[in-house]
N, CA, C and O atoms as a Tripos MOL2 file, in Angstrom:
@<TRIPOS>MOLECULE
protein
  272   271    68     0     0
PROTEIN
NO_CHARGES

@<TRIPOS>ATOM
      1 N           0.5680   -0.6680    1.4010 N.3       1 UNK1
      2 CA         -0.8240   -1.0140    1.8030 C.3       1 UNK1
      3 C          -1.0990   -1.8540    2.8080 C.2       1 UNK1
      4 O          -2.1080   -1.6800    3.4910 O.2       1 UNK1
      5 N          -0.1990   -2.9260    3.0450 N.am      2 UNK2
      6 CA         -0.3460   -3.7380    4.1050 C.3       2 UNK2
      7 C           0.0270   -3.1030    5.5200 C.2       2 UNK2
      8 O          -0.5020   -3.5370    6.5420 O.2       2 UNK2
      9 N           0.9420   -2.0760    5.5480 N.am      3 UNK3
     10 CA          1.4730   -1.5720    6.6040 C.3       3 UNK3
     11 C           0.3490   -0.5840    7.1700 C.2       3 UNK3
     12 O           0.2140   -0.3270    8.3660 O.2       3 UNK3
     13 N          -0.5330   -0.0070    6.0130 N.am      4 UNK4
     14 CA         -1.5180    0.9000    6.3910 C.3       4 UNK4
     15 C          -2.6220    0.0490    7.1810 C.2       4 UNK4
     16 O          -3.0990    0.4740    8.2340 O.2       4 UNK4
     17 N          -2.9930   -1.1420    6.6320 N.am      5 UNK5
     18 CA         -4.0120   -1.8330    7.3950 C.3       5 UNK5
     19 C          -3.5970   -2.3550    8.7930 C.2       5 UNK5
     20 O          -4.3450   -2.3610    9.7710 O.2       5 UNK5
     21 N          -2.2860   -2.8030    8.7710 N.am      6 UNK6
     22 CA         -1.7870   -3.0580   10.2320 C.3       6 UNK6
     23 C          -1.7630   -1.8300   11.1740 C.2       6 UNK6
     24 O          -1.8890   -2.0350   12.3810 O.2       6 UNK6
     25 N          -1.6310   -0.7410   10.7750 N.am      7 UNK7
     26 CA         -1.4950    0.4800   11.6910 C.3       7 UNK7
     27 C          -2.9640    0.7210   11.9810 C.2       7 UNK7
     28 O          -3.2760    0.9540   13.1490 O.2       7 UNK7
     29 N          -3.9600    0.6870   10.9800 N.am      8 UNK8
     30 CA         -5.3750    0.9820   11.4590 C.3       8 UNK8
     31 C          -5.8540   -0.1850   12.2940 C.2       8 UNK8
     32 O          -6.7710    0.0010   13.0940 O.2       8 UNK8
     33 N          -5.3400   -1.2830   12.1720 N.am      9 UNK9
     34 CA         -6.1290   -2.3790   12.9860 C.3       9 UNK9
     35 C          -5.4010   -2.1800   14.5880 C.2       9 UNK9
     36 O          -6.0790   -2.3210   15.6060 O.2       9 UNK9
     37 N          -4.1230   -1.8810   14.6190 N.am     10 UNK10
     38 CA         -3.5330   -1.6490   15.7330 C.3      10 UNK10
     39 C          -4.1270   -0.4040   16.6440 C.2      10 UNK10
     40 O          -4.3550   -0.4350   17.8540 O.2      10 UNK10
     41 N          -4.3050    0.6510   15.7740 N.am     11 UNK11
     42 CA         -5.0620    1.8150   16.5210 C.3      11 UNK11
     43 C          -6.4510    1.5380   16.9910 C.2      11 UNK11
     44 O          -6.8520    1.9320   18.0860 O.2      11 UNK11
     45 N          -7.2900    0.7530   16.0270 N.am     12 UNK12
     46 CA         -8.5610    0.3910   16.5620 C.3      12 UNK12
     47 C          -8.5070   -0.5540   17.7100 C.2      12 UNK12
     48 O          -9.3620   -0.4400   18.5890 O.2      12 UNK12
     49 N          -7.5370   -1.5320   17.8020 N.am     13 UNK13
     50 CA         -7.5170   -2.3830   18.8690 C.3      13 UNK13
     51 C          -7.1390   -1.4690   20.0930 C.2      13 UNK13
     52 O          -7.8010   -1.6950   21.1050 O.2      13 UNK13
     53 N          -6.2100   -0.4960   20.1770 N.am     14 UNK14
     54 CA         -5.7900    0.1740   21.1250 C.3      14 UNK14
     55 C          -6.9070    1.0780   21.7080 C.2      14 UNK14
     56 O          -6.9160    1.3520   22.9080 O.2      14 UNK14
     57 N          -7.8080    1.5190   20.8840 N.am     15 UNK15
     58 CA         -9.0730    2.3680   21.1160 C.3      15 UNK15
     59 C          -9.9340    1.4170   21.9590 C.2      15 UNK15
     60 O         -10.4070    1.7290   23.0520 O.2      15 UNK15
     61 N         -10.1170    0.0690   21.2750 N.am     16 UNK16
     62 CA        -11.0980   -0.7910   22.0870 C.3      16 UNK16
     63 C         -10.6960   -1.0730   23.4560 C.2      16 UNK16
     64 O         -11.5100   -1.0660   24.3790 O.2      16 UNK16
     65 N          -9.2070   -1.3730   23.6400 N.am     17 UNK17
     66 CA         -8.7520   -1.7510   24.8900 C.3      17 UNK17
     67 C          -8.9620   -0.4820   25.9930 C.2      17 UNK17
     68 O          -9.3290   -0.7130   27.1450 O.2      17 UNK17
     69 N          -8.7120    0.7500   25.5520 N.am     18 UNK18
     70 CA         -8.9010    1.9380   26.2430 C.3      18 UNK18
     71 C         -10.3810    2.1270   26.7250 C.2      18 UNK18
     72 O         -10.5990    2.3720   27.9120 O.2      18 UNK18
     73 N         -11.4370    2.0110   25.7830 N.am     19 UNK19
     74 CA        -12.7880    2.0090   26.0480 C.3      19 UNK19
     75 C         -13.0380    0.8890   27.1560 C.2      19 UNK19
     76 O         -13.5770    1.2070   28.2160 O.2      19 UNK19
     77 N         -12.6560   -0.3810   26.9130 N.am     20 UNK20
     78 CA        -13.0350   -1.3780   27.7730 C.3      20 UNK20
     79 C         -12.3750   -1.1230   29.0110 C.2      20 UNK20
     80 O         -13.0490   -1.3410   30.0180 O.2      20 UNK20
     81 N         -11.0510   -0.6560   29.1870 N.am     21 UNK21
     82 CA        -10.5120   -0.5240   30.6200 C.3      21 UNK21
     83 C         -11.0960    0.6750   31.4320 C.2      21 UNK21
     84 O         -10.9070    0.7820   32.6440 O.2      21 UNK21
     85 N         -11.8210    1.5770   30.6930 N.am     22 UNK22
     86 CA        -12.3130    2.6220   31.4560 C.3      22 UNK22
     87 C         -13.7490    2.4300   31.9310 C.2      22 UNK22
     88 O         -14.3040    3.2550   32.6570 O.2      22 UNK22
     89 N         -14.3140    1.3410   31.5080 N.am     23 UNK23
     90 CA        -15.7020    0.8670   31.7840 C.3      23 UNK23
     91 C         -15.9950   -0.3310   32.6740 C.2      23 UNK23
     92 O         -16.5900   -1.2980   32.1980 O.2      23 UNK23
     93 N         -15.5990   -0.3110   33.9590 N.am     24 UNK24
     94 CA        -15.5830   -1.2750   34.7910 C.3      24 UNK24
     95 C         -16.8070   -1.4630   35.7700 C.2      24 UNK24
     96 O         -16.9910   -2.4920   36.4200 O.2      24 UNK24
     97 N         -17.4120   -0.6370   35.7910 N.am     25 UNK25
     98 CA        -18.7030   -0.4780   36.4620 C.3      25 UNK25
     99 C         -19.6430   -1.5060   36.2910 C.2      25 UNK25
    100 O         -19.8430   -1.8680   35.1320 O.2      25 UNK25
    101 N         -20.3300   -2.1120   37.2950 N.am     26 UNK26
    102 CA        -21.3880   -3.1830   36.9790 C.3      26 UNK26
    103 C         -22.4560   -2.3800   36.3880 C.2      26 UNK26
    104 O         -22.7060   -1.2310   36.7520 O.2      26 UNK26
    105 N         -23.1970   -3.1260   35.2930 N.am     27 UNK27
    106 CA        -24.4170   -2.7100   34.6500 C.3      27 UNK27
    107 C         -25.3650   -3.9560   34.4980 C.2      27 UNK27
    108 O         -24.9610   -5.1190   34.5220 O.2      27 UNK27
    109 N         -26.6440   -3.5810   34.3440 N.am     28 UNK28
    110 CA        -27.6650   -4.5510   34.0710 C.3      28 UNK28
    111 C         -27.7690   -4.9400   32.7100 C.2      28 UNK28
    112 O         -28.1290   -4.0900   31.8960 O.2      28 UNK28
    113 N         -27.5200   -6.0500   32.3530 N.am     29 UNK29
    114 CA        -27.6790   -6.4220   30.7630 C.3      29 UNK29
    115 C         -28.7940   -7.3490   30.5860 C.2      29 UNK29
    116 O         -28.8370   -8.3750   31.2650 O.2      29 UNK29
    117 N         -29.7370   -7.0610   29.6940 N.am     30 UNK30
    118 CA        -30.7310   -7.9070   29.3000 C.3      30 UNK30
    119 C         -30.7800   -8.2910   27.8380 C.2      30 UNK30
    120 O         -30.5690   -7.5180   26.9030 O.2      30 UNK30
    121 N         -31.0870   -9.5910   27.7470 N.am     31 UNK31
    122 CA        -31.1640  -10.2750   26.3060 C.3      31 UNK31
    123 C         -32.3010  -11.2670   26.4850 C.2      31 UNK31
    124 O         -32.3190  -12.1830   27.3070 O.2      31 UNK31
    125 N         -33.2510  -10.9600   25.6030 N.am     32 UNK32
    126 CA        -34.7050  -11.6090   25.4990 C.3      32 UNK32
    127 C         -35.2130  -11.6140   27.0010 C.2      32 UNK32
    128 O         -35.4380  -10.5310   27.5410 O.2      32 UNK32
    129 N         -35.4020  -12.8110   27.6960 N.am     33 UNK33
    130 CA        -35.9410  -12.9610   28.9680 C.3      33 UNK33
    131 C         -34.8250  -13.0760   30.0380 C.2      33 UNK33
    132 O         -35.1550  -13.3080   31.2010 O.2      33 UNK33
    133 N         -33.6380  -12.9380   29.7340 N.am     34 UNK34
    134 CA        -32.6090  -13.0910   30.6190 C.3      34 UNK34
    135 C         -32.1700  -11.7030   31.0140 C.2      34 UNK34
    136 O         -32.2160  -10.7860   30.1950 O.2      34 UNK34
    137 N         -31.7520  -11.5290   32.2340 N.am     35 UNK35
    138 CA        -31.0570  -10.2470   32.8360 C.3      35 UNK35
    139 C         -30.2070  -10.6860   33.8930 C.2      35 UNK35
    140 O         -30.4550  -11.5920   34.6890 O.2      35 UNK35
    141 N         -29.0480   -9.8790   33.8320 N.am     36 UNK36
    142 CA        -27.8300  -10.3030   34.5880 C.3      36 UNK36
    143 C         -27.1480   -8.8810   34.9670 C.2      36 UNK36
    144 O         -27.1760   -7.9800   34.1290 O.2      36 UNK36
    145 N         -26.5910   -8.6980   36.1180 N.am     37 UNK37
    146 CA        -25.8330   -7.5590   36.3130 C.3      37 UNK37
    147 C         -24.3630   -8.1460   36.2940 C.2      37 UNK37
    148 O         -24.0120   -9.1160   36.9660 O.2      37 UNK37
    149 N         -23.6000   -7.4710   35.4850 N.am     38 UNK38
    150 CA        -22.2050   -7.8880   34.9460 C.3      38 UNK38
    151 C         -21.3790   -6.6070   34.7930 C.2      38 UNK38
    152 O         -21.9320   -5.5610   34.4540 O.2      38 UNK38
    153 N         -20.1470   -6.6670   35.0200 N.am     39 UNK39
    154 CA        -19.1980   -5.6670   34.9070 C.3      39 UNK39
    155 C         -19.2810   -5.2470   33.1960 C.2      39 UNK39
    156 O         -19.3400   -6.0790   32.2900 O.2      39 UNK39
    157 N         -19.2680   -3.8630   33.0330 N.am     40 UNK40
    158 CA        -19.3130   -3.3740   31.7680 C.3      40 UNK40
    159 C         -18.0860   -3.9520   30.8500 C.2      40 UNK40
    160 O         -18.1790   -4.3230   29.6790 O.2      40 UNK40
    161 N         -16.9740   -3.9390   31.6280 N.am     41 UNK41
    162 CA        -15.7110   -4.4940   31.0980 C.3      41 UNK41
    163 C         -16.1360   -5.9540   30.4210 C.2      41 UNK41
    164 O         -15.8510   -6.1400   29.2380 O.2      41 UNK41
    165 N         -16.7630   -6.8990   31.1180 N.am     42 UNK42
    166 CA        -17.0250   -7.9980   30.4870 C.3      42 UNK42
    167 C         -18.0500   -8.0000   29.3080 C.2      42 UNK42
    168 O         -17.9240   -8.6780   28.2890 O.2      42 UNK42
    169 N         -18.9800   -7.2330   29.5560 N.am     43 UNK43
    170 CA        -20.0130   -7.0170   28.2950 C.3      43 UNK43
    171 C         -19.3550   -6.4360   27.1300 C.2      43 UNK43
    172 O         -19.6280   -6.9110   26.0280 O.2      43 UNK43
    173 N         -18.5410   -5.4910   27.2220 N.am     44 UNK44
    174 CA        -17.7700   -4.8570   26.1230 C.3      44 UNK44
    175 C         -16.8430   -6.0110   25.4610 C.2      44 UNK44
    176 O         -16.9090   -6.3100   24.2690 O.2      44 UNK44
    177 N         -16.0790   -6.5420   26.2830 N.am     45 UNK45
    178 CA        -15.0770   -7.7060   25.9680 C.3      45 UNK45
    179 C         -16.0320   -8.8990   24.9430 C.2      45 UNK45
    180 O         -15.6970   -9.2500   23.8120 O.2      45 UNK45
    181 N         -17.0710   -9.2960   25.5720 N.am     46 UNK46
    182 CA        -17.9300  -10.1720   24.8020 C.3      46 UNK46
    183 C         -18.4770   -9.7880   23.5800 C.2      46 UNK46
    184 O         -18.6140  -10.5670   22.6370 O.2      46 UNK46
    185 N         -18.8150   -8.5410   23.5630 N.am     47 UNK47
    186 CA        -19.3680   -8.0410   22.2410 C.3      47 UNK47
    187 C         -18.2860   -7.6850   21.3060 C.2      47 UNK47
    188 O         -18.5450   -7.6900   20.1020 O.2      47 UNK47
    189 N         -17.2640   -7.4190   21.6600 N.am     48 UNK48
    190 CA        -16.0070   -7.2750   20.7100 C.3      48 UNK48
    191 C         -15.6810   -8.5940   20.1940 C.2      48 UNK48
    192 O         -15.4660   -8.6650   18.9840 O.2      48 UNK48
    193 N         -15.6020   -9.7330   20.9510 N.am     49 UNK49
    194 CA        -15.2200  -10.9500   20.6510 C.3      49 UNK49
    195 C         -16.3100  -11.4770   19.5270 C.2      49 UNK49
    196 O         -16.0220  -12.0050   18.4520 O.2      49 UNK49
    197 N         -17.7000  -11.1910   20.0650 N.am     50 UNK50
    198 CA        -18.6550  -11.7480   19.0920 C.3      50 UNK50
    199 C         -18.6360  -11.0260   17.7100 C.2      50 UNK50
    200 O         -18.8690  -11.6800   16.6940 O.2      50 UNK50
    201 N         -18.3740   -9.7480   17.6500 N.am     51 UNK51
    202 CA        -18.2150   -8.9240   16.5040 C.3      51 UNK51
    203 C         -16.9740   -9.4590   15.6790 C.2      51 UNK51
    204 O         -17.0650   -9.5550   14.4560 O.2      51 UNK51
    205 N         -15.8700   -9.7900   16.3190 N.am     52 UNK52
    206 CA        -14.7160  -10.2860   15.5580 C.3      52 UNK52
    207 C         -15.1150  -11.8160   14.9190 C.2      52 UNK52
    208 O         -14.7900  -12.1710   13.7860 O.2      52 UNK52
    209 N         -15.7970  -12.5490   15.7710 N.am     53 UNK53
    210 CA        -16.1830  -13.9750   15.2440 C.3      53 UNK53
    211 C         -17.3040  -13.7430   13.9550 C.2      53 UNK53
    212 O         -17.3190  -14.5730   13.0460 O.2      53 UNK53
    213 N         -18.0250  -12.8370   13.9370 N.am     54 UNK54
    214 CA        -19.1230  -12.6610   13.0560 C.3      54 UNK54
    215 C         -18.1720  -12.2080   11.7640 C.2      54 UNK54
    216 O         -18.2840  -12.8160   10.7000 O.2      54 UNK54
    217 N         -17.3130  -11.2040   11.9010 N.am     55 UNK55
    218 CA        -16.3830  -10.7800   10.8740 C.3      55 UNK55
    219 C         -15.6760  -11.7810   10.2730 C.2      55 UNK55
    220 O         -15.5950  -11.8020    9.0450 O.2      55 UNK55
    221 N         -15.0680  -12.7480   11.0580 N.am     56 UNK56
    222 CA        -14.2660  -13.8560   10.3430 C.3      56 UNK56
    223 C         -15.0700  -14.7770    9.6120 C.2      56 UNK56
    224 O         -14.7500  -15.1900    8.4980 O.2      56 UNK56
    225 N         -16.2480  -15.1500   10.2980 N.am     57 UNK57
    226 CA        -17.1730  -16.0120    9.5780 C.3      57 UNK57
    227 C         -17.7700  -15.5300    8.2110 C.2      57 UNK57
    228 O         -17.9350  -16.2530    7.2280 O.2      57 UNK57
    229 N         -18.0760  -14.1660    8.3050 N.am     58 UNK58
    230 CA        -18.5650  -13.4790    7.0160 C.3      58 UNK58
    231 C         -17.4250  -13.4910    6.0190 C.2      58 UNK58
    232 O         -17.6360  -13.7200    4.8280 O.2      58 UNK58
    233 N         -16.3630  -13.2740    6.4440 N.am     59 UNK59
    234 CA        -15.1180  -13.2740    5.4470 C.3      59 UNK59
    235 C         -14.8330  -14.5480    4.8780 C.2      59 UNK59
    236 O         -14.4490  -14.6710    3.7150 O.2      59 UNK59
    237 N         -15.0150  -15.5250    5.6840 N.am     60 UNK60
    238 CA        -14.8640  -17.0450    5.2340 C.3      60 UNK60
    239 C         -15.9320  -17.3850    4.1720 C.2      60 UNK60
    240 O         -15.6980  -17.9950    3.1290 O.2      60 UNK60
    241 N         -17.0950  -16.9300    4.5540 N.am     61 UNK61
    242 CA        -18.3470  -17.2930    3.7320 C.3      61 UNK61
    243 C         -18.3410  -16.5660    2.4120 C.2      61 UNK61
    244 O         -18.6240  -17.1160    1.3480 O.2      61 UNK61
    245 N         -17.9880  -15.2470    2.5450 N.am     62 UNK62
    246 CA        -17.7580  -14.4670    1.0770 C.3      62 UNK62
    247 C         -16.6220  -15.1170    0.3500 C.2      62 UNK62
    248 O         -16.7570  -15.3080   -0.8580 O.2      62 UNK62
    249 N         -15.5200  -15.4750    0.9480 N.am     63 UNK63
    250 CA        -14.3470  -15.9040    0.2330 C.3      63 UNK63
    251 C         -14.8580  -17.2360   -0.5580 C.2      63 UNK63
    252 O         -14.4910  -17.3740   -1.7250 O.2      63 UNK63
    253 N         -15.5780  -18.0830   -0.0390 N.am     64 UNK64
    254 CA        -15.9960  -19.4400   -0.4970 C.3      64 UNK64
    255 C         -16.9510  -19.1150   -1.6140 C.2      64 UNK64
    256 O         -16.7520  -19.7460   -2.6520 O.2      64 UNK64
    257 N         -17.8990  -18.2980   -1.6110 N.am     65 UNK65
    258 CA        -18.8880  -17.9620   -2.7240 C.3      65 UNK65
    259 C         -18.0590  -17.3140   -3.8730 C.2      65 UNK65
    260 O         -18.4040  -17.5080   -5.0380 O.2      65 UNK65
    261 N         -17.0600  -16.6090   -3.5950 N.am     66 UNK66
    262 CA        -16.3550  -15.8910   -4.5960 C.3      66 UNK66
    263 C         -15.5220  -16.7680   -5.4710 C.2      66 UNK66
    264 O         -15.3960  -16.5850   -6.6820 O.2      66 UNK66
    265 N         -14.9380  -17.7720   -4.7640 N.am     67 UNK67
    266 CA        -14.0250  -19.0340   -5.5970 C.3      67 UNK67
    267 C         -14.9250  -19.8920   -6.3750 C.2      67 UNK67
    268 O         -14.4020  -20.4630   -7.3320 O.2      67 UNK67
    269 N         -16.2080  -20.1070   -6.1550 N.am     68 UNK68
    270 CA        -17.0800  -21.0120   -6.7650 C.3      68 UNK68
    271 C         -17.4810  -20.4510   -8.1340 C.2      68 UNK68
    272 O         -18.2510  -21.0830   -8.8590 O.2      68 UNK68
@<TRIPOS>BOND
     1     1     2 1
     2     2     3 1
     3     3     4 2
     4     3     5 am
     5     5     6 1
     6     6     7 1
     7     7     8 2
     8     7     9 am
     9     9    10 1
    10    10    11 1
    11    11    12 2
    12    11    13 am
    13    13    14 1
    14    14    15 1
    15    15    16 2
    16    15    17 am
    17    17    18 1
    18    18    19 1
    19    19    20 2
    20    19    21 am
    21    21    22 1
    22    22    23 1
    23    23    24 2
    24    23    25 am
    25    25    26 1
    26    26    27 1
    27    27    28 2
    28    27    29 am
    29    29    30 1
    30    30    31 1
    31    31    32 2
    32    31    33 am
    33    33    34 1
    34    34    35 1
    35    35    36 2
    36    35    37 am
    37    37    38 1
    38    38    39 1
    39    39    40 2
    40    39    41 am
    41    41    42 1
    42    42    43 1
    43    43    44 2
    44    43    45 am
    45    45    46 1
    46    46    47 1
    47    47    48 2
    48    47    49 am
    49    49    50 1
    50    50    51 1
    51    51    52 2
    52    51    53 am
    53    53    54 1
    54    54    55 1
    55    55    56 2
    56    55    57 am
    57    57    58 1
    58    58    59 1
    59    59    60 2
    60    59    61 am
    61    61    62 1
    62    62    63 1
    63    63    64 2
    64    63    65 am
    65    65    66 1
    66    66    67 1
    67    67    68 2
    68    67    69 am
    69    69    70 1
    70    70    71 1
    71    71    72 2
    72    71    73 am
    73    73    74 1
    74    74    75 1
    75    75    76 2
    76    75    77 am
    77    77    78 1
    78    78    79 1
    79    79    80 2
    80    79    81 am
    81    81    82 1
    82    82    83 1
    83    83    84 2
    84    83    85 am
    85    85    86 1
    86    86    87 1
    87    87    88 2
    88    87    89 am
    89    89    90 1
    90    90    91 1
    91    91    92 2
    92    91    93 am
    93    93    94 1
    94    94    95 1
    95    95    96 2
    96    95    97 am
    97    97    98 1
    98    98    99 1
    99    99   100 2
   100    99   101 am
   101   101   102 1
   102   102   103 1
   103   103   104 2
   104   103   105 am
   105   105   106 1
   106   106   107 1
   107   107   108 2
   108   107   109 am
   109   109   110 1
   110   110   111 1
   111   111   112 2
   112   111   113 am
   113   113   114 1
   114   114   115 1
   115   115   116 2
   116   115   117 am
   117   117   118 1
   118   118   119 1
   119   119   120 2
   120   119   121 am
   121   121   122 1
   122   122   123 1
   123   123   124 2
   124   123   125 am
   125   125   126 1
   126   126   127 1
   127   127   128 2
   128   127   129 am
   129   129   130 1
   130   130   131 1
   131   131   132 2
   132   131   133 am
   133   133   134 1
   134   134   135 1
   135   135   136 2
   136   135   137 am
   137   137   138 1
   138   138   139 1
   139   139   140 2
   140   139   141 am
   141   141   142 1
   142   142   143 1
   143   143   144 2
   144   143   145 am
   145   145   146 1
   146   146   147 1
   147   147   148 2
   148   147   149 am
   149   149   150 1
   150   150   151 1
   151   151   152 2
   152   151   153 am
   153   153   154 1
   154   154   155 1
   155   155   156 2
   156   155   157 am
   157   157   158 1
   158   158   159 1
   159   159   160 2
   160   159   161 am
   161   161   162 1
   162   162   163 1
   163   163   164 2
   164   163   165 am
   165   165   166 1
   166   166   167 1
   167   167   168 2
   168   167   169 am
   169   169   170 1
   170   170   171 1
   171   171   172 2
   172   171   173 am
   173   173   174 1
   174   174   175 1
   175   175   176 2
   176   175   177 am
   177   177   178 1
   178   178   179 1
   179   179   180 2
   180   179   181 am
   181   181   182 1
   182   182   183 1
   183   183   184 2
   184   183   185 am
   185   185   186 1
   186   186   187 1
   187   187   188 2
   188   187   189 am
   189   189   190 1
   190   190   191 1
   191   191   192 2
   192   191   193 am
   193   193   194 1
   194   194   195 1
   195   195   196 2
   196   195   197 am
   197   197   198 1
   198   198   199 1
   199   199   200 2
   200   199   201 am
   201   201   202 1
   202   202   203 1
   203   203   204 2
   204   203   205 am
   205   205   206 1
   206   206   207 1
   207   207   208 2
   208   207   209 am
   209   209   210 1
   210   210   211 1
   211   211   212 2
   212   211   213 am
   213   213   214 1
   214   214   215 1
   215   215   216 2
   216   215   217 am
   217   217   218 1
   218   218   219 1
   219   219   220 2
   220   219   221 am
   221   221   222 1
   222   222   223 1
   223   223   224 2
   224   223   225 am
   225   225   226 1
   226   226   227 1
   227   227   228 2
   228   227   229 am
   229   229   230 1
   230   230   231 1
   231   231   232 2
   232   231   233 am
   233   233   234 1
   234   234   235 1
   235   235   236 2
   236   235   237 am
   237   237   238 1
   238   238   239 1
   239   239   240 2
   240   239   241 am
   241   241   242 1
   242   242   243 1
   243   243   244 2
   244   243   245 am
   245   245   246 1
   246   246   247 1
   247   247   248 2
   248   247   249 am
   249   249   250 1
   250   250   251 1
   251   251   252 2
   252   251   253 am
   253   253   254 1
   254   254   255 1
   255   255   256 2
   256   255   257 am
   257   257   258 1
   258   258   259 1
   259   259   260 2
   260   259   261 am
   261   261   262 1
   262   262   263 1
   263   263   264 2
   264   263   265 am
   265   265   266 1
   266   266   267 1
   267   267   268 2
   268   267   269 am
   269   269   270 1
   270   270   271 1
   271   271   272 2
@<TRIPOS>SUBSTRUCTURE
     1 UNK1         2 RESIDUE 1 A UNK
     2 UNK2         6 RESIDUE 1 A UNK
     3 UNK3        10 RESIDUE 1 A UNK
     4 UNK4        14 RESIDUE 1 A UNK
     5 UNK5        18 RESIDUE 1 A UNK
     6 UNK6        22 RESIDUE 1 A UNK
     7 UNK7        26 RESIDUE 1 A UNK
     8 UNK8        30 RESIDUE 1 A UNK
     9 UNK9        34 RESIDUE 1 A UNK
    10 UNK10       38 RESIDUE 1 A UNK
    11 UNK11       42 RESIDUE 1 A UNK
    12 UNK12       46 RESIDUE 1 A UNK
    13 UNK13       50 RESIDUE 1 A UNK
    14 UNK14       54 RESIDUE 1 A UNK
    15 UNK15       58 RESIDUE 1 A UNK
    16 UNK16       62 RESIDUE 1 A UNK
    17 UNK17       66 RESIDUE 1 A UNK
    18 UNK18       70 RESIDUE 1 A UNK
    19 UNK19       74 RESIDUE 1 A UNK
    20 UNK20       78 RESIDUE 1 A UNK
    21 UNK21       82 RESIDUE 1 A UNK
    22 UNK22       86 RESIDUE 1 A UNK
    23 UNK23       90 RESIDUE 1 A UNK
    24 UNK24       94 RESIDUE 1 A UNK
    25 UNK25       98 RESIDUE 1 A UNK
    26 UNK26      102 RESIDUE 1 A UNK
    27 UNK27      106 RESIDUE 1 A UNK
    28 UNK28      110 RESIDUE 1 A UNK
    29 UNK29      114 RESIDUE 1 A UNK
    30 UNK30      118 RESIDUE 1 A UNK
    31 UNK31      122 RESIDUE 1 A UNK
    32 UNK32      126 RESIDUE 1 A UNK
    33 UNK33      130 RESIDUE 1 A UNK
    34 UNK34      134 RESIDUE 1 A UNK
    35 UNK35      138 RESIDUE 1 A UNK
    36 UNK36      142 RESIDUE 1 A UNK
    37 UNK37      146 RESIDUE 1 A UNK
    38 UNK38      150 RESIDUE 1 A UNK
    39 UNK39      154 RESIDUE 1 A UNK
    40 UNK40      158 RESIDUE 1 A UNK
    41 UNK41      162 RESIDUE 1 A UNK
    42 UNK42      166 RESIDUE 1 A UNK
    43 UNK43      170 RESIDUE 1 A UNK
    44 UNK44      174 RESIDUE 1 A UNK
    45 UNK45      178 RESIDUE 1 A UNK
    46 UNK46      182 RESIDUE 1 A UNK
    47 UNK47      186 RESIDUE 1 A UNK
    48 UNK48      190 RESIDUE 1 A UNK
    49 UNK49      194 RESIDUE 1 A UNK
    50 UNK50      198 RESIDUE 1 A UNK
    51 UNK51      202 RESIDUE 1 A UNK
    52 UNK52      206 RESIDUE 1 A UNK
    53 UNK53      210 RESIDUE 1 A UNK
    54 UNK54      214 RESIDUE 1 A UNK
    55 UNK55      218 RESIDUE 1 A UNK
    56 UNK56      222 RESIDUE 1 A UNK
    57 UNK57      226 RESIDUE 1 A UNK
    58 UNK58      230 RESIDUE 1 A UNK
    59 UNK59      234 RESIDUE 1 A UNK
    60 UNK60      238 RESIDUE 1 A UNK
    61 UNK61      242 RESIDUE 1 A UNK
    62 UNK62      246 RESIDUE 1 A UNK
    63 UNK63      250 RESIDUE 1 A UNK
    64 UNK64      254 RESIDUE 1 A UNK
    65 UNK65      258 RESIDUE 1 A UNK
    66 UNK66      262 RESIDUE 1 A UNK
    67 UNK67      266 RESIDUE 1 A UNK
    68 UNK68      270 RESIDUE 1 A UNK
Protein backbone atom coordinates (compact mmCIF):
# COMPACT_ATOMS: atom_id res chain seq x y z
CA UNK A 1 0.00 0.00 0.00
CA UNK A 2 2.85 2.36 0.79
CA UNK A 3 4.40 1.84 -2.65
CA UNK A 4 1.07 2.60 -4.32
CA UNK A 5 0.82 5.91 -2.44
CA UNK A 6 4.37 6.78 -3.44
CA UNK A 7 3.69 6.04 -7.10
CA UNK A 8 0.49 8.12 -7.05
CA UNK A 9 2.26 11.06 -5.39
CA UNK A 10 5.13 10.85 -7.90
CA UNK A 11 2.72 10.72 -10.87
CA UNK A 12 0.72 13.69 -9.58
CA UNK A 13 3.92 15.63 -8.92
CA UNK A 14 5.17 14.89 -12.44
CA UNK A 15 1.84 15.99 -13.92
CA UNK A 16 1.99 19.23 -11.89
CA UNK A 17 5.52 19.94 -13.11
CA UNK A 18 4.48 19.35 -16.72
CA UNK A 19 1.48 21.70 -16.45
CA UNK A 20 3.55 24.39 -14.77
CA UNK A 21 6.39 24.11 -17.29
CA UNK A 22 4.03 24.50 -20.25
CA UNK A 23 2.36 27.66 -18.92
CA UNK A 24 4.98 30.40 -18.91
CA UNK A 25 3.07 33.25 -20.59
CA UNK A 26 2.30 36.31 -18.47
CA UNK A 27 -1.28 36.63 -17.22
CA UNK A 28 -3.19 39.17 -15.17
CA UNK A 29 -4.00 37.87 -11.70
CA UNK A 30 -6.54 39.61 -9.46
CA UNK A 31 -7.05 39.11 -5.75
CA UNK A 32 -9.58 41.34 -4.00
CA UNK A 33 -8.45 44.88 -4.92
CA UNK A 34 -4.96 43.85 -6.07
CA UNK A 35 -4.06 43.16 -9.68
CA UNK A 36 -0.71 42.12 -11.12
CA UNK A 37 0.65 40.74 -14.34
CA UNK A 38 2.79 37.74 -13.48
CA UNK A 39 3.98 34.64 -15.34
CA UNK A 40 1.46 31.80 -15.19
CA UNK A 41 4.25 29.51 -14.00
CA UNK A 42 4.64 31.62 -10.85
CA UNK A 43 0.89 31.69 -10.18
CA UNK A 44 0.62 27.92 -10.65
CA UNK A 45 3.62 27.32 -8.40
CA UNK A 46 2.25 29.57 -5.65
CA UNK A 47 -1.15 27.90 -5.89
CA UNK A 48 0.41 24.43 -5.64
CA UNK A 49 2.50 25.46 -2.62
CA UNK A 50 -0.55 27.03 -0.98
CA UNK A 51 -2.56 23.84 -1.51
CA UNK A 52 0.28 21.76 -0.08
CA UNK A 53 0.48 23.96 3.01
CA UNK A 54 -3.29 23.84 3.55
CA UNK A 55 -3.21 20.04 3.18
CA UNK A 56 -0.40 19.68 5.72
CA UNK A 57 -2.10 22.01 8.21
CA UNK A 58 -5.41 20.18 7.80
CA UNK A 59 -3.71 16.85 8.34
CA UNK A 60 -2.02 18.13 11.48
CA UNK A 61 -5.25 19.59 12.87
CA UNK A 62 -7.26 16.43 12.15
CA UNK A 63 -4.54 14.31 13.72
CA UNK A 64 -4.61 16.39 16.89
CA UNK A 65 -8.38 16.17 17.33
CA UNK A 66 -8.33 12.44 16.68
CA UNK A 67 -5.83 11.76 19.50
CA UNK A 68 -7.72 13.74 22.16
